[in-house]
C-alpha positions as CSV (number, residue, x, y, z in Angstrom):
1,M,-11.0,188.9,67.2
2,L,-12.1,189.8,63.7
3,V,-10.7,188.0,60.7
4,S,-11.2,189.2,57.1
5,R,-10.5,188.0,53.7
6,E,-11.0,189.7,50.3
7,F,-12.2,188.2,47.1
8,L,-12.5,189.4,43.5
9,L,-15.2,188.5,41.0
10,A,-16.1,189.8,37.6
11,S,-19.8,190.0,36.6
12,A,-22.2,191.8,34.5
13,H,-25.5,193.4,35.6
14,N,-28.0,196.1,35.0
15,L,-30.5,197.9,37.2
16,P,-33.7,198.1,35.0
17,S,-35.5,200.6,37.2
18,Y,-32.5,203.0,37.5
19,R,-32.4,206.0,35.1
20,G,-28.9,206.4,33.9
21,K,-25.9,204.4,32.8
22,C,-26.6,201.5,35.2
23,E,-29.8,200.9,33.4
24,K,-27.8,199.2,30.6
25,I,-25.9,196.0,30.9
26,H,-22.3,196.6,32.0
27,G,-19.7,194.9,34.1
28,H,-17.7,195.3,37.3
29,T,-14.8,193.6,38.9
30,Y,-16.3,193.5,42.4
31,K,-14.3,193.1,45.5
32,L,-15.8,191.4,48.5
33,R,-14.5,191.5,52.1
34,I,-15.9,188.9,54.4
35,T,-15.3,189.4,58.1
36,V,-15.9,186.7,60.7
37,E,-15.4,186.7,64.5
38,G,-13.7,184.1,66.7
39,E,-11.7,183.5,69.8
40,I,-8.0,182.6,69.4
41,N,-7.6,178.8,69.7
42,E,-4.7,176.6,70.7
43,E,-3.3,176.9,67.2
44,G,-3.2,180.7,67.6
45,L,-6.0,181.3,65.1
46,A,-9.3,183.1,65.5
47,F,-10.4,181.7,62.2
48,D,-8.5,179.8,59.5
49,F,-8.0,181.9,56.4
50,K,-7.9,178.7,54.3
51,K,-11.3,177.6,55.6
52,L,-12.7,181.1,55.1
53,K,-11.5,181.0,51.5
54,E,-12.9,177.6,50.8
55,I,-16.4,178.4,52.1
56,V,-16.7,181.8,50.3
57,E,-15.4,180.4,47.0
58,E,-17.8,177.4,47.2
59,K,-20.9,179.4,48.3
60,V,-20.4,182.7,46.6
61,I,-17.6,183.1,44.1
62,K,-18.3,179.9,42.0
63,I,-21.9,181.1,41.7
64,L,-21.4,184.8,40.9
65,D,-18.1,185.0,39.0
66,H,-18.4,185.6,35.3
67,T,-22.1,185.6,35.3
68,Y,-25.0,187.9,34.5
69,L,-26.0,188.7,38.0
70,N,-29.7,189.6,37.1
71,E,-30.2,185.8,36.6
72,I,-29.3,185.1,40.2
73,I,-30.1,188.3,42.2
74,P,-33.3,190.0,40.8
75,V,-32.1,193.6,41.3
76,P,-28.3,193.2,41.7
77,S,-27.4,196.5,43.3
78,C,-24.3,196.5,45.6
79,E,-26.8,196.6,48.5
80,N,-28.7,193.5,47.3
81,I,-25.5,191.7,46.4
82,A,-24.3,192.2,50.0
83,I,-27.6,190.8,51.3
84,W,-27.4,187.8,49.0
85,V,-23.8,187.0,50.1
86,W,-24.8,187.3,53.8
87,E,-27.7,184.9,53.3
88,R,-25.4,182.4,51.5
89,L,-22.8,182.5,54.2
90,K,-24.7,183.1,57.5
91,D,-25.2,179.4,58.3
92,S,-21.6,178.4,57.5
93,L,-19.5,181.3,59.1
94,P,-19.6,183.4,62.3
95,L,-20.3,186.5,60.1
96,V,-19.8,190.0,61.3
97,E,-19.6,192.0,58.1
98,V,-19.9,191.8,54.3
99,R,-18.5,194.6,52.3
100,V,-19.0,194.8,48.5
101,W,-17.0,197.2,46.3
102,E,-18.3,198.0,42.8
103,S,-15.4,200.3,42.1
104,P,-12.3,201.3,44.0
105,D,-14.1,204.1,45.7
106,T,-17.7,202.9,46.0
107,F,-18.9,200.2,48.3
108,V,-21.6,199.1,50.7
109,T,-21.2,197.5,54.1
110,L,-23.7,195.1,55.7
111,R,-23.5,194.3,59.4
112,I,-26.3,192.4,61.2
113,G,-26.2,192.1,64.9
114,K,-26.7,189.0,67.0
115,E,-30.4,190.0,67.4
116,G,-30.8,190.1,63.7
117,G,-31.2,193.8,63.3
118,E,-29.2,195.8,60.8
């Protein structure tokens, strides 16, 4: 069973090597969707939403929210943010997917299989 929770965070960034608007410092209200996998237990839960929230807020949101992302992630594209989030969470959660929206209609999705391949 797959279980997902979404989170919002507001941050600034720029992409220094990009030629265009994103080259300059600007901000986004990012949306993250973290998806984990589990078997339904005796409580009827595949994964506790509260536990998922606590882990993601501690390991990701508290670090990235209201920051200049370039100081944390060297090239903070949506793609690299997704990789960074995955690396922060992979040892604490049975991760299946990390999705990062930079706007309502643009997002990236990272899925890494059990064998470690993307």
